PDB file with SEQRES, HELIX, SHEET and CRYST1 records, atoms N, CA, C and O in Angstrom:
SEQRES   1 A   76  MET SER LEU LYS LYS ARG LEU SER HIS ASP ILE PHE HIS          
SEQRES   2 A   76  ALA ARG THR GLU LEU THR GLN GLN GLN ALA ALA ASP ALA          
SEQRES   3 A   76  VAL PHE ILE SER LEU ARG GLU TYR GLN LYS ILE GLU LYS          
SEQRES   4 A   76  GLY ASP ILE LEU PRO GLY THR GLU ILE PHE LEU ARG LEU          
SEQRES   5 A   76  VAL TYR PHE PHE ASP LEU ASP ILE LYS ASP TYR LEU GLU          
SEQRES   6 A   76  GLU ALA ASN ALA HIS VAL SER ILE ARG SER PHE                  
HELIX    1 AA1 LEU A    3  ALA A   14  1                                  12    
HELIX    2 AA2 GLN A   20  ALA A   26  1                                   7    
HELIX    3 AA3 LEU A   31  LYS A   39  1                                   9    
HELIX    4 AA4 THR A   46  PHE A   55  1                                  10    
HELIX    5 AA5 ILE A   60  ALA A   69  1                                  10    
CRYST1    1.000    1.000    1.000  90.00  90.00  90.00 P 1           1          
ATOM      1  N   MET A   1       0.861  -1.182   0.001  1.00  0.00           N  
ATOM      2  CA  MET A   1       0.005   0.003  -0.004  1.00  0.00           C  
ATOM      3  C   MET A   1       0.896   1.235   0.009  1.00  0.00           C  
ATOM      4  O   MET A   1       1.867   1.303   0.761  1.00  0.00           O  
ATOM      5  N   SER A   2       0.561   2.196  -0.821  1.00  0.00           N  
ATOM      6  CA  SER A   2       1.372   3.405  -0.894  1.00  0.00           C  
ATOM      7  C   SER A   2       1.255   4.210   0.415  1.00  0.00           C  
ATOM      8  O   SER A   2       0.298   4.066   1.176  1.00  0.00           O  
ATOM      9  N   LEU A   3       2.239   5.035   0.635  1.00  0.00           N  
ATOM     10  CA  LEU A   3       2.243   5.880   1.831  1.00  0.00           C  
ATOM     11  C   LEU A   3       1.007   6.768   1.884  1.00  0.00           C  
ATOM     12  O   LEU A   3       0.397   6.937   2.940  1.00  0.00           O  
ATOM     13  N   LYS A   4       0.643   7.334   0.734  1.00  0.00           N  
ATOM     14  CA  LYS A   4      -0.527   8.207   0.641  1.00  0.00           C  
ATOM     15  C   LYS A   4      -1.796   7.449   1.014  1.00  0.00           C  
ATOM     16  O   LYS A   4      -2.612   7.943   1.793  1.00  0.00           O  
ATOM     17  N   LYS A   5      -1.964   6.248   0.459  1.00  0.00           N  
ATOM     18  CA  LYS A   5      -3.163   5.450   0.726  1.00  0.00           C  
ATOM     19  C   LYS A   5      -3.194   4.944   2.167  1.00  0.00           C  
ATOM     20  O   LYS A   5      -4.255   4.884   2.788  1.00  0.00           O  
ATOM     21  N   ARG A   6      -2.019   4.581   2.696  1.00  0.00           N  
ATOM     22  CA  ARG A   6      -1.964   4.091   4.075  1.00  0.00           C  
ATOM     23  C   ARG A   6      -2.381   5.186   5.069  1.00  0.00           C  
ATOM     24  O   ARG A   6      -3.171   4.942   5.981  1.00  0.00           O  
ATOM     25  N   LEU A   7      -1.834   6.396   4.876  1.00  0.00           N  
ATOM     26  CA  LEU A   7      -2.210   7.504   5.744  1.00  0.00           C  
ATOM     27  C   LEU A   7      -3.690   7.796   5.618  1.00  0.00           C  
ATOM     28  O   LEU A   7      -4.368   7.994   6.627  1.00  0.00           O  
ATOM     29  N   SER A   8      -4.198   7.826   4.411  1.00  0.00           N  
ATOM     30  CA  SER A   8      -5.602   8.064   4.151  1.00  0.00           C  
ATOM     31  C   SER A   8      -6.465   7.047   4.924  1.00  0.00           C  
ATOM     32  O   SER A   8      -7.402   7.426   5.626  1.00  0.00           O  
ATOM     33  N   HIS A   9      -6.147   5.803   4.789  1.00  0.00           N  
ATOM     34  CA  HIS A   9      -6.880   4.740   5.459  1.00  0.00           C  
ATOM     35  C   HIS A   9      -6.831   4.880   6.982  1.00  0.00           C  
ATOM     36  O   HIS A   9      -7.848   4.760   7.664  1.00  0.00           O  
ATOM     37  N   ASP A  10      -5.634   5.135   7.493  1.00  0.00           N  
ATOM     38  CA  ASP A  10      -5.450   5.197   8.939  1.00  0.00           C  
ATOM     39  C   ASP A  10      -6.173   6.385   9.580  1.00  0.00           C  
ATOM     40  O   ASP A  10      -6.795   6.238  10.632  1.00  0.00           O  
ATOM     41  N   ILE A  11      -6.092   7.555   8.951  1.00  0.00           N  
ATOM     42  CA  ILE A  11      -6.774   8.692   9.576  1.00  0.00           C  
ATOM     43  C   ILE A  11      -8.287   8.596   9.421  1.00  0.00           C  
ATOM     44  O   ILE A  11      -9.032   9.047  10.291  1.00  0.00           O  
ATOM     45  N   PHE A  12      -8.744   8.007   8.311  1.00  0.00           N  
ATOM     46  CA  PHE A  12     -10.187   7.808   8.138  1.00  0.00           C  
ATOM     47  C   PHE A  12     -10.734   6.940   9.284  1.00  0.00           C  
ATOM     48  O   PHE A  12     -11.775   7.255   9.861  1.00  0.00           O  
ATOM     49  N   HIS A  13     -10.042   5.874   9.602  1.00  0.00           N  
ATOM     50  CA  HIS A  13     -10.499   4.961  10.667  1.00  0.00           C  
ATOM     51  C   HIS A  13     -10.265   5.517  12.059  1.00  0.00           C  
ATOM     52  O   HIS A  13     -10.956   5.125  12.999  1.00  0.00           O  
ATOM     53  N   ALA A  14      -9.307   6.422  12.215  1.00  0.00           N  
ATOM     54  CA  ALA A  14      -9.018   7.006  13.532  1.00  0.00           C  
ATOM     55  C   ALA A  14      -9.979   8.140  13.869  1.00  0.00           C  
ATOM     56  O   ALA A  14     -10.106   8.512  15.036  1.00  0.00           O  
ATOM     57  N   ARG A  15     -10.650   8.687  12.877  1.00  0.00           N  
ATOM     58  CA  ARG A  15     -11.487   9.877  13.047  1.00  0.00           C  
ATOM     59  C   ARG A  15     -12.921   9.503  13.450  1.00  0.00           C  
ATOM     60  O   ARG A  15     -13.842  10.234  13.087  1.00  0.00           O  
ATOM     61  N   THR A  16     -13.147   8.461  14.143  1.00  0.00           N  
ATOM     62  CA  THR A  16     -14.493   7.966  14.424  1.00  0.00           C  
ATOM     63  C   THR A  16     -15.384   8.942  15.179  1.00  0.00           C  
ATOM     64  O   THR A  16     -16.586   8.992  14.921  1.00  0.00           O  
ATOM     65  N   GLU A  17     -14.837   9.706  16.092  1.00  0.00           N  
ATOM     66  CA  GLU A  17     -15.640  10.593  16.928  1.00  0.00           C  
ATOM     67  C   GLU A  17     -15.656  12.040  16.444  1.00  0.00           C  
ATOM     68  O   GLU A  17     -16.336  12.880  17.033  1.00  0.00           O  
ATOM     69  N   LEU A  18     -14.926  12.332  15.397  1.00  0.00           N  
ATOM     70  CA  LEU A  18     -14.762  13.705  14.936  1.00  0.00           C  
ATOM     71  C   LEU A  18     -15.358  13.911  13.551  1.00  0.00           C  
ATOM     72  O   LEU A  18     -15.411  12.983  12.744  1.00  0.00           O  
ATOM     73  N   THR A  19     -15.802  15.124  13.283  1.00  0.00           N  
ATOM     74  CA  THR A  19     -16.135  15.480  11.923  1.00  0.00           C  
ATOM     75  C   THR A  19     -14.851  15.802  11.179  1.00  0.00           C  
ATOM     76  O   THR A  19     -13.802  15.985  11.798  1.00  0.00           O  
ATOM     77  N   GLN A  20     -14.924  15.874   9.869  1.00  0.00           N  
ATOM     78  CA  GLN A  20     -13.744  16.264   9.104  1.00  0.00           C  
ATOM     79  C   GLN A  20     -13.297  17.668   9.493  1.00  0.00           C  
ATOM     80  O   GLN A  20     -12.099  17.935   9.587  1.00  0.00           O  
ATOM     81  N   GLN A  21     -14.253  18.564   9.719  1.00  0.00           N  
ATOM     82  CA  GLN A  21     -13.918  19.936  10.095  1.00  0.00           C  
ATOM     83  C   GLN A  21     -13.184  19.966  11.431  1.00  0.00           C  
ATOM     84  O   GLN A  21     -12.215  20.710  11.581  1.00  0.00           O  
ATOM     85  N   GLN A  22     -13.622  19.177  12.392  1.00  0.00           N  
ATOM     86  CA  GLN A  22     -12.947  19.131  13.695  1.00  0.00           C  
ATOM     87  C   GLN A  22     -11.529  18.586  13.565  1.00  0.00           C  
ATOM     88  O   GLN A  22     -10.608  19.092  14.204  1.00  0.00           O  
ATOM     89  N   ALA A  23     -11.353  17.570  12.751  1.00  0.00           N  
ATOM     90  CA  ALA A  23     -10.011  17.013  12.539  1.00  0.00           C  
ATOM     91  C   ALA A  23      -9.120  18.038  11.849  1.00  0.00           C  
ATOM     92  O   ALA A  23      -7.966  18.211  12.240  1.00  0.00           O  
ATOM     93  N   ALA A  24      -9.629  18.710  10.840  1.00  0.00           N  
ATOM     94  CA  ALA A  24      -8.849  19.741  10.155  1.00  0.00           C  
ATOM     95  C   ALA A  24      -8.448  20.858  11.095  1.00  0.00           C  
ATOM     96  O   ALA A  24      -7.301  21.303  11.088  1.00  0.00           O  
ATOM     97  N   ASP A  25      -9.394  21.314  11.907  1.00  0.00           N  
ATOM     98  CA  ASP A  25      -9.100  22.370  12.876  1.00  0.00           C  
ATOM     99  C   ASP A  25      -8.044  21.925  13.878  1.00  0.00           C  
ATOM    100  O   ASP A  25      -7.183  22.716  14.264  1.00  0.00           O  
ATOM    101  N   ALA A  26      -8.101  20.675  14.298  1.00  0.00           N  
ATOM    102  CA  ALA A  26      -7.167  20.169  15.299  1.00  0.00           C  
ATOM    103  C   ALA A  26      -5.723  20.149  14.806  1.00  0.00           C  
ATOM    104  O   ALA A  26      -4.793  20.276  15.603  1.00  0.00           O  
ATOM    105  N   VAL A  27      -5.530  19.990  13.493  1.00  0.00           N  
ATOM    106  CA  VAL A  27      -4.170  19.964  12.967  1.00  0.00           C  
ATOM    107  C   VAL A  27      -3.853  21.232  12.155  1.00  0.00           C  
ATOM    108  O   VAL A  27      -2.850  21.288  11.443  1.00  0.00           O  
ATOM    109  N   PHE A  28      -4.711  22.233  12.274  1.00  0.00           N  
ATOM    110  CA  PHE A  28      -4.480  23.568  11.696  1.00  0.00           C  
ATOM    111  C   PHE A  28      -4.339  23.580  10.181  1.00  0.00           C  
ATOM    112  O   PHE A  28      -3.430  24.206   9.635  1.00  0.00           O  
ATOM    113  N   ILE A  29      -5.253  22.876   9.505  1.00  0.00           N  
ATOM    114  CA  ILE A  29      -5.301  22.913   8.044  1.00  0.00           C  
ATOM    115  C   ILE A  29      -6.738  23.182   7.618  1.00  0.00           C  
ATOM    116  O   ILE A  29      -7.667  23.101   8.422  1.00  0.00           O  
ATOM    117  N   SER A  30      -6.903  23.501   6.344  1.00  0.00           N  
ATOM    118  CA  SER A  30      -8.236  23.772   5.843  1.00  0.00           C  
ATOM    119  C   SER A  30      -9.039  22.463   5.710  1.00  0.00           C  
ATOM    120  O   SER A  30      -8.473  21.375   5.598  1.00  0.00           O  
ATOM    121  N   LEU A  31     -10.327  22.600   5.725  1.00  0.00           N  
ATOM    122  CA  LEU A  31     -11.181  21.429   5.539  1.00  0.00           C  
ATOM    123  C   LEU A  31     -10.888  20.773   4.202  1.00  0.00           C  
ATOM    124  O   LEU A  31     -10.803  19.547   4.120  1.00  0.00           O  
ATOM    125  N   ARG A  32     -10.735  21.560   3.167  1.00  0.00           N  
ATOM    126  CA  ARG A  32     -10.490  21.006   1.820  1.00  0.00           C  
ATOM    127  C   ARG A  32      -9.184  20.217   1.770  1.00  0.00           C  
ATOM    128  O   ARG A  32      -9.126  19.146   1.166  1.00  0.00           O  
ATOM    129  N   GLU A  33      -8.146  20.743   2.397  1.00  0.00           N  
ATOM    130  CA  GLU A  33      -6.868  20.021   2.425  1.00  0.00           C  
ATOM    131  C   GLU A  33      -7.014  18.710   3.197  1.00  0.00           C  
ATOM    132  O   GLU A  33      -6.503  17.672   2.777  1.00  0.00           O  
ATOM    133  N   TYR A  34      -7.711  18.768   4.321  1.00  0.00           N  
ATOM    134  CA  TYR A  34      -7.936  17.553   5.104  1.00  0.00           C  
ATOM    135  C   TYR A  34      -8.694  16.515   4.270  1.00  0.00           C  
ATOM    136  O   TYR A  34      -8.345  15.334   4.266  1.00  0.00           O  
ATOM    137  N   GLN A  35      -9.727  16.969   3.571  1.00  0.00           N  
ATOM    138  CA  GLN A  35     -10.520  16.051   2.755  1.00  0.00           C  
ATOM    139  C   GLN A  35      -9.672  15.386   1.675  1.00  0.00           C  
ATOM    140  O   GLN A  35      -9.836  14.196   1.408  1.00  0.00           O  
ATOM    141  N   LYS A  36      -8.773  16.137   1.053  1.00  0.00           N  
ATOM    142  CA  LYS A  36      -7.885  15.576   0.030  1.00  0.00           C  
ATOM    143  C   LYS A  36      -6.948  14.535   0.615  1.00  0.00           C  
ATOM    144  O   LYS A  36      -6.665  13.517  -0.016  1.00  0.00           O  
ATOM    145  N   ILE A  37      -6.465  14.797   1.834  1.00  0.00           N  
ATOM    146  CA  ILE A  37      -5.573  13.851   2.502  1.00  0.00           C  
ATOM    147  C   ILE A  37      -6.346  12.590   2.872  1.00  0.00           C  
ATOM    148  O   ILE A  37      -5.883  11.479   2.616  1.00  0.00           O  
ATOM    149  N   GLU A  38      -7.514  12.758   3.470  1.00  0.00           N  
ATOM    150  CA  GLU A  38      -8.301  11.610   3.901  1.00  0.00           C  
ATOM    151  C   GLU A  38      -8.762  10.775   2.710  1.00  0.00           C  
ATOM    152  O   GLU A  38      -8.863   9.552   2.807  1.00  0.00           O  
ATOM    153  N   LYS A  39      -9.036  11.425   1.607  1.00  0.00           N  
ATOM    154  CA  LYS A  39      -9.454  10.707   0.401  1.00  0.00           C  
ATOM    155  C   LYS A  39      -8.292  10.008  -0.279  1.00  0.00           C  
ATOM    156  O   LYS A  39      -8.503   9.108  -1.091  1.00  0.00           O  
ATOM    157  N   GLY A  40      -7.072  10.408   0.039  1.00  0.00           N  
ATOM    158  CA  GLY A  40      -5.880   9.804  -0.564  1.00  0.00           C  
ATOM    159  C   GLY A  40      -5.457  10.500  -1.845  1.00  0.00           C  
ATOM    160  O   GLY A  40      -4.684   9.952  -2.631  1.00  0.00           O  
ATOM    161  N   ASP A  41      -5.964  11.710  -2.056  1.00  0.00           N  
ATOM    162  CA  ASP A  41      -5.589  12.460  -3.262  1.00  0.00           C  
ATOM    163  C   ASP A  41      -4.218  13.097  -3.143  1.00  0.00           C  
ATOM    164  O   ASP A  41      -3.521  13.253  -4.146  1.00  0.00           O  
ATOM    165  N   ILE A  42      -3.814  13.471  -1.924  1.00  0.00           N  
ATOM    166  CA  ILE A  42      -2.526  14.108  -1.722  1.00  0.00           C  
ATOM    167  C   ILE A  42      -1.834  13.532  -0.488  1.00  0.00           C  
ATOM    168  O   ILE A  42      -2.478  13.025   0.431  1.00  0.00           O  
ATOM    169  N   LEU A  43      -0.524  13.625  -0.494  1.00  0.00           N  
ATOM    170  CA  LEU A  43       0.271  13.295   0.688  1.00  0.00           C  
ATOM    171  C   LEU A  43       0.739  14.624   1.252  1.00  0.00           C  
ATOM    172  O   LEU A  43       1.375  15.400   0.540  1.00  0.00           O  
ATOM    173  N   PRO A  44       0.443  14.904   2.503  1.00  0.00           N  
ATOM    174  CA  PRO A  44       0.801  16.196   3.064  1.00  0.00           C  
ATOM    175  C   PRO A  44       2.312  16.354   3.208  1.00  0.00           C  
ATOM    176  O   PRO A  44       3.064  15.380   3.182  1.00  0.00           O  
ATOM    177  N   GLY A  45       2.728  17.589   3.358  1.00  0.00           N  
ATOM    178  CA  GLY A  45       4.118  17.870   3.654  1.00  0.00           C  
ATOM    179  C   GLY A  45       4.473  17.333   5.042  1.00  0.00           C  
ATOM    180  O   GLY A  45       3.605  16.897   5.798  1.00  0.00           O  
ATOM    181  N   THR A  46       5.751  17.373   5.354  1.00  0.00           N  
ATOM    182  CA  THR A  46       6.258  16.777   6.584  1.00  0.00           C  
ATOM    183  C   THR A  46       5.580  17.316   7.841  1.00  0.00           C  
ATOM    184  O   THR A  46       5.181  16.540   8.708  1.00  0.00           O  
ATOM    185  N   GLU A  47       5.446  18.631   7.945  1.00  0.00           N  
ATOM    186  CA  GLU A  47       4.867  19.224   9.147  1.00  0.00           C  
ATOM    187  C   GLU A  47       3.427  18.766   9.383  1.00  0.00           C  
ATOM    188  O   GLU A  47       3.067  18.371  10.492  1.00  0.00           O  
ATOM    189  N   ILE A  48       2.631  18.821   8.358  1.00  0.00           N  
ATOM    190  CA  ILE A  48       1.213  18.413   8.494  1.00  0.00           C  
ATOM    191  C   ILE A  48       1.134  16.902   8.696  1.00  0.00           C  
ATOM    192  O   ILE A  48       0.316  16.424   9.482  1.00  0.00           O  
ATOM    193  N   PHE A  49       1.978  16.151   7.994  1.00  0.00           N  
ATOM    194  CA  PHE A  49       2.035  14.710   8.161  1.00  0.00           C  
ATOM    195  C   PHE A  49       2.272  14.363   9.637  1.00  0.00           C  
ATOM    196  O   PHE A  49       1.579  13.522  10.208  1.00  0.00           O  
ATOM    197  N   LEU A  50       3.265  15.030  10.239  1.00  0.00           N  
ATOM    198  CA  LEU A  50       3.578  14.751  11.645  1.00  0.00           C  
ATOM    199  C   LEU A  50       2.434  15.170  12.573  1.00  0.00           C  
ATOM    200  O   LEU A  50       2.139  14.471  13.542  1.00  0.00           O  
ATOM    201  N   ARG A  51       1.806  16.277  12.290  1.00  0.00           N  
ATOM    202  CA  ARG A  51       0.652  16.683  13.101  1.00  0.00           C  
ATOM    203  C   ARG A  51      -0.443  15.637  13.057  1.00  0.00           C  
ATOM    204  O   ARG A  51      -1.030  15.312  14.089  1.00  0.00           O  
ATOM    205  N   LEU A  52      -0.730  15.101  11.866  1.00  0.00           N  
ATOM    206  CA  LEU A  52      -1.763  14.078  11.738  1.00  0.00           C  
ATOM    207  C   LEU A  52      -1.372  12.807  12.495  1.00  0.00           C  
ATOM    208  O   LEU A  52      -2.188  12.233  13.217  1.00  0.00           O  
ATOM    209  N   VAL A  53      -0.135  12.376  12.330  1.00  0.00           N  
ATOM    210  CA  VAL A  53       0.323  11.155  12.994  1.00  0.00           C  
ATOM    211  C   VAL A  53       0.207  11.289  14.498  1.00  0.00           C  
ATOM    212  O   VAL A  53      -0.298  10.390  15.170  1.00  0.00           O  
ATOM    213  N   TYR A  54       0.673  12.409  15.029  1.00  0.00           N  
ATOM    214  CA  TYR A  54       0.615  12.585  16.493  1.00  0.00           C  
ATOM    215  C   TYR A  54      -0.815  12.833  16.977  1.00  0.00           C  
ATOM    216  O   TYR A  54      -1.200  12.309  18.022  1.00  0.00           O  
ATOM    217  N   PHE A  55      -1.593  13.599  16.259  1.00  0.00           N  
ATOM    218  CA  PHE A  55      -2.965  13.864  16.688  1.00  0.00           C  
ATOM    219  C   PHE A  55      -3.787  12.572  16.741  1.00  0.00           C  
ATOM    220  O   PHE A  55      -4.533  12.342  17.693  1.00  0.00           O  
ATOM    221  N   PHE A  56      -3.645  11.743  15.723  1.00  0.00           N  
ATOM    222  CA  PHE A  56      -4.432  10.498  15.678  1.00  0.00           C  
ATOM    223  C   PHE A  56      -3.747   9.337  16.366  1.00  0.00           C  
ATOM    224  O   PHE A  56      -4.235   8.208  16.316  1.00  0.00           O  
ATOM    225  N   ASP A  57      -2.606   9.607  17.018  1.00  0.00           N  
ATOM    226  CA  ASP A  57      -1.863   8.589  17.762  1.00  0.00           C  
ATOM    227  C   ASP A  57      -1.539   7.369  16.899  1.00  0.00           C  
ATOM    228  O   ASP A  57      -1.753   6.225  17.297  1.00  0.00           O  
ATOM    229  N   LEU A  58      -1.018   7.652  15.706  1.00  0.00           N  
ATOM    230  CA  LEU A  58      -0.623   6.588  14.792  1.00  0.00           C  
ATOM    231  C   LEU A  58       0.816   6.220  15.047  1.00  0.00           C  
ATOM    232  O   LEU A  58       1.564   7.009  15.625  1.00  0.00           O  
ATOM    233  N   ASP A  59       1.214   5.046  14.630  1.00  0.00           N  
ATOM    234  CA  ASP A  59       2.600   4.582  14.824  1.00  0.00           C  
ATOM    235  C   ASP A  59       3.455   5.077  13.669  1.00  0.00           C  
ATOM    236  O   ASP A  59       3.340   4.582  12.547  1.00  0.00           O  
ATOM    237  N   ILE A  60       4.301   6.039  13.939  1.00  0.00           N  
ATOM    238  CA  ILE A  60       5.103   6.645  12.886  1.00  0.00           C  
ATOM    239  C   ILE A  60       6.055   5.637  12.241  1.00  0.00           C  
ATOM    240  O   ILE A  60       6.448   5.820  11.089  1.00  0.00           O  
ATOM    241  N   LYS A  61       6.424   4.602  12.945  1.00  0.00           N  
ATOM    242  CA  LYS A  61       7.326   3.590  12.376  1.00  0.00           C  
ATOM    243  C   LYS A  61       6.722   2.908  11.155  1.00  0.00           C  
ATOM    244  O   LYS A  61       7.449   2.512  10.244  1.00  0.00           O  
ATOM    245  N   ASP A  62       5.412   2.770  11.129  1.00  0.00           N  
ATOM    246  CA  ASP A  62       4.747   2.162   9.965  1.00  0.00           C  
ATOM    247  C   ASP A  62       5.002   2.995   8.712  1.00  0.00           C  
ATOM    248  O   ASP A  62       5.202   2.450   7.626  1.00  0.00           O  
ATOM    249  N   TYR A  63       4.993   4.282   8.864  1.00  0.00           N  
ATOM    250  CA  TYR A  63       5.176   5.180   7.730  1.00  0.00           C  
ATOM    251  C   TYR A  63       6.643   5.329   7.348  1.00  0.00           C  
ATOM    252  O   TYR A  63       6.965   5.490   6.171  1.00  0.00           O  
ATOM    253  N   LEU A  64       7.523   5.276   8.325  1.00  0.00           N  
ATOM    254  CA  LEU A  64       8.958   5.391   8.042  1.00  0.00           C  
ATOM    255  C   LEU A  64       9.448   4.213   7.221  1.00  0.00           C  
ATOM    256  O   LEU A  64      10.271   4.385   6.321  1.00  0.00           O  
ATOM    257  N   GLU A  65       8.958   3.033   7.515  1.00  0.00           N  
ATOM    258  CA  GLU A  65       9.355   1.855   6.755  1.00  0.00           C  
ATOM    259  C   GLU A  65       8.916   2.001   5.298  1.00  0.00           C  
ATOM    260  O   GLU A  65       9.685   1.698   4.386  1.00  0.00           O  
ATOM    261  N   GLU A  66       7.684   2.461   5.076  1.00  0.00           N  
ATOM    262  CA  GLU A  66       7.179   2.667   3.720  1.00  0.00           C  
ATOM    263  C   GLU A  66       7.971   3.751   2.999  1.00  0.00           C  
ATOM    264  O   GLU A  66       8.315   3.596   1.827  1.00  0.00           O  
ATOM    265  N   ALA A  67       8.258   4.838   3.689  1.00  0.00           N  
ATOM    266  CA  ALA A  67       9.023   5.927   3.073  1.00  0.00           C  
ATOM    267  C   ALA A  67      10.431   5.480   2.718  1.00  0.00           C  
ATOM    268  O   ALA A  67      10.935   5.833   1.652  1.00  0.00           O  
ATOM    269  N   ASN A  68      11.072   4.715   3.582  1.00  0.00           N  
ATOM    270  CA  ASN A  68      12.427   4.235   3.317  1.00  0.00           C  
ATOM    271  C   ASN A  68      12.492   3.305   2.109  1.00  0.00           C  
ATOM    272  O   ASN A  68      13.509   3.252   1.417  1.00  0.00           O  
ATOM    273  N   ALA A  69      11.443   2.595   1.863  1.00  0.00           N  
ATOM    274  CA  ALA A  69      11.404   1.666   0.730  1.00  0.00           C  
ATOM    275  C   ALA A  69      11.461   2.410  -0.601  1.00  0.00           C  
ATOM    276  O   ALA A  69      11.825   1.830  -1.624  1.00  0.00           O  
ATOM    277  N   HIS A  70      11.101   3.698  -0.590  1.00  0.00           N  
ATOM    278  CA  HIS A  70      11.056   4.476  -1.823  1.00  0.00           C  
ATOM    279  C   HIS A  70      12.189   5.487  -1.957  1.00  0.00           C  
ATOM    280  O   HIS A  70      12.219   6.272  -2.905  1.00  0.00           O  
ATOM    281  N   VAL A  71      13.110   5.465  -1.016  1.00  0.00           N  
ATOM    282  CA  VAL A  71      14.236   6.411  -1.043  1.00  0.00           C  
ATOM    283  C   VAL A  71      15.470   5.679  -1.518  1.00  0.00           C  
ATOM    284  O   VAL A  71      15.850   4.645  -0.969  1.00  0.00           O  
ATOM    285  N   SER A  72      16.080   6.220  -2.529  1.00  0.00           N  
ATOM    286  CA  SER A  72      17.348   5.642  -2.973  1.00  0.00           C  
ATOM    287  C   SER A  72      18.492   6.491  -2.445  1.00  0.00           C  
ATOM    288  O   SER A  72      18.462   7.718  -2.542  1.00  0.00           O  
ATOM    289  N   ILE A  73      19.482   5.845  -1.897  1.00  0.00           N  
ATOM    290  CA  ILE A  73      20.628   6.550  -1.338  1.00  0.00           C  
ATOM    291  C   ILE A  73      21.765   6.406  -2.347  1.00  0.00           C  
ATOM    292  O   ILE A  73      22.144   5.313  -2.769  1.00  0.00           O  
ATOM    293  N   ARG A  74      22.280   7.571  -2.701  1.00  0.00           N  
ATOM    294  CA  ARG A  74      23.397   7.603  -3.657  1.00  0.00           C  
ATOM    295  C   ARG A  74      24.687   7.839  -2.891  1.00  0.00           C  
ATOM    296  O   ARG A  74      24.751   8.636  -1.955  1.00  0.00           O  
ATOM    297  N   SER A  75      25.695   7.127  -3.317  1.00  0.00           N  
ATOM    298  CA  SER A  75      27.017   7.388  -2.736  1.00  0.00           C  
ATOM    299  C   SER A  75      27.792   8.259  -3.706  1.00  0.00           C  
ATOM    300  O   SER A  75      27.626   8.147  -4.921  1.00  0.00           O  
ATOM    301  N   PHE A  76      28.627   9.115  -3.175  1.00  0.00           N  
ATOM    302  CA  PHE A  76      29.402  10.031  -4.002  1.00  0.00           C  
ATOM    303  C   PHE A  76      30.828   9.591  -4.097  1.00  0.00           C  
ATOM    304  O   PHE A  76      31.634  10.246  -4.758  1.00  0.00           O  
TER     305      PHE A  76                                                      
END                                                                             
């Protein structure tokens, strides 16, 4: 599962008691941006990504493993 889809899935299921507007307000982003993230249309930047992970009490290690799989390290 892609990083974008995994985050989308996880925050959708973590938001059981909140409206989308309440979740967006909690992490200081617009409702439209939150909706795009939850739908899996966009992957947020690092700062918003971290706010979402910590707000929804998600395990950041799950995302780090996925991100590392897509990073190529070049030696000079």
